[in-house]
Each structure stands twice: as structure tokens, then as C-alpha cells.
C-alpha positions in Angstrom: -9.5 -2.3 -33.4 -8.8 -3.3 -29.8 -11.0 -5.9 -28.3 -11.9 -4.4 -24.8 -12.6 -7.8 -23.2 -9.2 -9.1 -24.3 -7.4 -6.3 -22.4 -8.9 -7.1 -19.1 -7.8 -10.7 -19.2 -4.3 -11.3 -17.6 -2.5 -14.4 -18.9 -2.2 -17.3 -16.4 1.6 -17.3 -16.7 1.6 -13.5 -15.7 -0.6 -14.2 -12.8 1.6 -17.1 -11.5 4.6 -14.8 -11.7 2.8 -12.1 -9.6 1.8 -14.6 -7.1 5.3 -16.0 -6.8 6.6 -12.5 -6.3 4.1 -11.8 -3.7 5.2 -15.1 -2.0 8.6 -14.1 -1.8 7.9 -10.7 -0.6 5.5 -12.2 2.2 8.4 -14.4 3.4 10.5 -11.3 3.7 7.8 -9.5 5.5 7.4 -12.5 7.8 11.3 -12.5 8.5 11.1 -8.8 9.3 8.0 -9.4 11.6 9.9 -12.1 13.5 13.1 -9.9 14.0 13.8 -8.3 17.3 13.4 -4.7 15.8 9.7 -5.4 15.4 9.0 -6.6 18.9 5.8 -5.1 20.3 6.0 -2.5 23.0 2.5 -2.1 24.3 -0.8 -3.9 24.2 -1.9 -2.2 21.0 1.2 -3.5 19.3 0.8 -7.1 20.7 -2.8 -7.1 19.3 -1.6 -5.7 15.9 1.2 -8.4 15.8 -1.2 -11.2 16.6 -3.6 -10.0 13.9 -0.8 -9.6 11.4 0.4 -13.1 12.0 -3.2 -14.5 11.5 -3.5 -12.5 8.3 -0.1 -13.8 7.1 -1.3 -17.3 7.8 -4.6 -17.0 6.0 -2.9 -15.2 3.1 -0.3 -17.9 2.8 -3.1 -20.7 2.8 -5.0 -18.8 0.1 -1.8 -18.2 -1.9 -1.0 -22.0 -2.0 -4.5 -22.9 -3.0 -4.6 -20.3 -5.8 -1.2 -21.2 -7.1 -2.1 -24.9 -7.2 -5.3 -24.0 -9.1 -3.4 -21.8 -11.6 -0.7 -24.4 -12.2 -3.3 -27.0 -12.8 -5.4 -25.0 -15.2 -4.1 -23.7 -18.5 -7.0 -21.4 -18.8 -8.7 -19.6 -16.0 -12.4 -18.8 -15.7 -13.8 -15.5 -14.6 -14.3 -16.6 -11.1 -10.8 -17.7 -10.5 -9.5 -14.5 -12.3 -11.7 -12.4 -9.9 -10.5 -14.4 -6.9 -6.8 -13.9 -8.0 -7.2 -10.2 -8.4 -8.8 -9.8 -5.0 -5.9 -11.8 -3.6 -3.5 -9.4 -5.1 -5.4 -6.5 -3.7 -5.4 -8.2 -0.2 -1.4 -8.4 -0.6 -1.4 -4.7 -1.0 -3.5 -4.4 2.1 -1.3 -6.8 4.1 1.7 -4.7 3.0 0.1 -1.5 4.3 -0.9 -3.1 7.5 2.7 -4.3 8.1 4.1 -0.8 7.3 1.6 0.7 9.8 2.8 -1.9 12.5 6.4 -1.0 11.8 5.7 2.7 12.1 3.9 2.0 15.4 6.7 -0.1 16.8 9.5 2.1 15.7 8.1 5.3 17.3 9.0 3.7 20.7 12.7 3.7 19.9 
């Protein structure tokens, strides 16, 4: 029989790999955000750009802290597992916010 509690636990190595992939994707998004094709055109875009940069900065700090914790611990507790899962969800939100910003800036071209 399958153990239901075991299926919800993600191994530490898999979480590290996911975080590293997100880190790579985040750097690509930051490069895109810094390119001339993503320059803001109006007040709303300037505000969104500022918010995105702040979100990227806080995401990066949290990412570094979580990766350090995961590399230090071979087994993770429920609290750290919950925090990592929330961090992965916040990456999805950051990606969607970035896509919305790109759509806003590209409609002016």
C-alpha cells in the first residue's frame, strides 16, 4: 500500500534543483527586465517596473537563504518544506507579474 504522508514529501535534492532552476530563470527575467525592449512608457509602467525590481530583490534574498538552509540540512522539517513550497509558488506569481509587465510595455510599440 502507498503511504499518503510519504507522497507529499519532496526530497531535499529535488527541492535544491528546483530552486536552482528558478534562480537561473530569475536571472534571465532580470536581464530581460533590464533590456531596452522593456523600458517603461508611462507612469503605470514605471510603477510596475519599480515593484518588479523590489519583488526580484526580495525573492533573491529569500532564495539565497532557503538554498543555504537546504544545503546545510540533509533532512528538512515541515516548516522549511512549507516555506520552500510557498517560495516556489511566489516564483510562479513573479513570472506572471513579469509577463503582465511585458504585455503592458509591448502594447505601446
